[in-house]
C-alpha positions, 0 to 999 in steps of 0.5 A: 828168384832162387832164394834158397841160394841166398844167405838167411840173413842178408848182409848190409849193402855195400855202397860203391866206393867210387860212385862218381857220376858219369855216363853210367850213373843217373844222379838225383837232382839236388832240391836246392840247386840254384839255376845256373846263370848263362855265361857272359861274353867277357867271361867266355873271352877271358877263360875260354871254352871249357876243356873236353876230355878226349875220347880215350880219357873218357873210355879210361875213366869209364873202364875204371868206374866199371872196375870199381863197380865190379869190386863192389858187386863181387863183395855183394854176391859174396855176402848174399850167396850161400856158397855151400848151397851152390855146390848143388846148383846147376849152372843155369840156376847159379847164373839166374841167381847172380843176374838177379843180385846184380840187377838189384845192386845196379838198381840200388846203386842208381847205375844204368848200363846197356844190354851188352854192358849188362851181359858182360857184367853178368858174365864177369860176376859168374867167373869171379864167383865160380871161375878164375875171374879175368882168366876164365875167358882165356882158359876157355878160348881153345886158340890160346896155348899159354897165359903169362901174367906180369902183374895185374895190368899186363897179361900176355897170351900165346896163339899159334906160337906167337906172343901178344898182349891181351886186353885182360886186366886185374883190378889191382894186385889184391885181385890177382892174388885172390885168384892165385890163392883160389887156384893153389888152395884148390890143390892143397898148396899155398903161396905167401911171403914165406913161400912165394912161388908154387907149381900147381895144376888147374881142374882141367889139367893145365899147368900153373906156376906163380911167384908173388912179391917180394920175389916178384918185384912189379906184381905177381907173375903167373904162367899157365900152360894150357892142357890140350883137351884133344890127344894129338896122334902122330898122324896129327903131328905129321899133318901139322908138319912137326915131322915127316911120315918117314920119321913117324915110321921110324919112331913107331918101330923104335918105340914098338921094339922098346928102345929107350927114348929121350925127348930133348928140347927147350921150354915150350918146344913141344916135348910133352906133346911129342912124348904123348904121341910117341906113347901111342905106339905102346901096346895095351898088354904092357904096364906103364907107370908115369912119374911127373911133377905136374901130371900132364901126360895123356897116355892112351893105353888101358894099363897106366899108373900115374904118379905126381911128386908133392912139395913139403907142407907148412912145417917143411915135411911131407915132401915126395920127390920124383926120385922117391916116386921112381924108386917106388915104381921100380917095385911095382912091376912096370914094363915101361917107366915114363918120366915127365921131365928129368931134371935132377937127382932122379936121373941116376935112377932113370938110367939104372931102370933103363939098364935093368930090364925096363926097356922102352922107358921114356923121359924129356930133358932140357937141351938144345941138341942131342950132344947137349942132352948127353952133357946135361945128363952127365951134369945131372948125375954130378949134381945127384952127388954120386961120385962116379968116374966120368967114363963110368957115367958115360958108359952108363948113358951109352948103354941106357939111352938108344935114341935122342929126339930133338924138339925145337920151337923155331923163330916163327913159332912153329914147333918141329922135330929137328933131329933124331939121333941114335946112341951107338956105343962108346969109343974110348971115353966118348959116346958115339952117336949118329943123326938119322933124320933132321930138318934142314932150313932153306930160307925165310919168307917175308912174313917170317915163316921158315922154309925147310924140309925133313930129310934122312941123312942116308945113314942106315939105322944102328937098330935096323936088325933089331927092328927086322927081328921084331917085325918091323922091316923098314925100307932103306929108302926112308933114310935117303937124303932129300935135296929138295922140298919145303 
């Protein structure tokens, strides 16, 4: 027993609240219990056979009792463990100490578990003390992309683009709130009735968002976008079918020749993944500054400065917006500026940066198509409170943005780059553009898989001469229209 991890004065033992005898307990026989008389035949006829609980009911009752037992064991661990000393303990030592306390408590509570249940209980207690409780196994599962909590009894996960209900649950709303508070307090943020929503980042970089009652009506809502440990390259995305080799060749030339790129798409469409992959074409001799609400970008260059916005404190002061970061970034001699997502008044500073010597800058926006992306930029400029004629706004956008890459999450869960569109200038009051590549759907398989193929549109790139001057003489065949394929 690693006694140095115990508190010097152990707290009084906490008896289980719901210690109802069942298959998990061995109650001591009562000393004065009178022997039961066998039932008479007349009784059995009149009263009938006693009702037996269905297997599903017994399993549910056992699950509830185990959850109550976990709650009691968690209290016991918090009372006995010296949390400050645990900071210097190894995982093996900590697990051994937790297993010892759990074994002592089970013996004291007269609870008998089989080896599998005991191992699961020890693991759950370790996650409760040092991890994020029931969420920890999902965070360690590399096949899970998103974790969506709708109250304490409903946890959905996304695998391969498909949502499914998991068997993970919290004991109650207080248990869920405790895990939320553990996450946000680790990054110096808070969430309560006066501030019922919060954005945060987990230790591994995963994006975390939570809303608590009274805003969340049926229990706290939690969304976790898991951080990809591996950095997906363009070749990886081509292999996964996100876009074609010809599109990759074109995008390499576009980024390397410092075209300003906007990645457009809906929630969960792969915008940040695409932005990460495109950044691999930036040379190591360039200074890159990134600005995000929640740091997610995994740039692969050696000269990268990362900035993250910050919300206001409890007094309503100290907020640092993306626009504040962007304005300051312009004074830090960047070659390129990458904004994780442009969603508000920072759009005007981003457009001005693209127009004033920071070629090759990139950002993402929420939009369903390239034309919708232009409209969204116009709306964000208007929301920033800047009074400019519409023609002047469009002229600013037309000269600042060179390329819009549309990422989409299709109905079968696959993520594909469905369009690459160039901004070619202005004709009157209209921004002109031409689509260079697109994804064409050709059908649907019985299992719901979308059939289709990537193709050029047959139009020569507006920036072909620029590519050639920079040493990227792309063959005209990459723009050819493909009429067959999947």
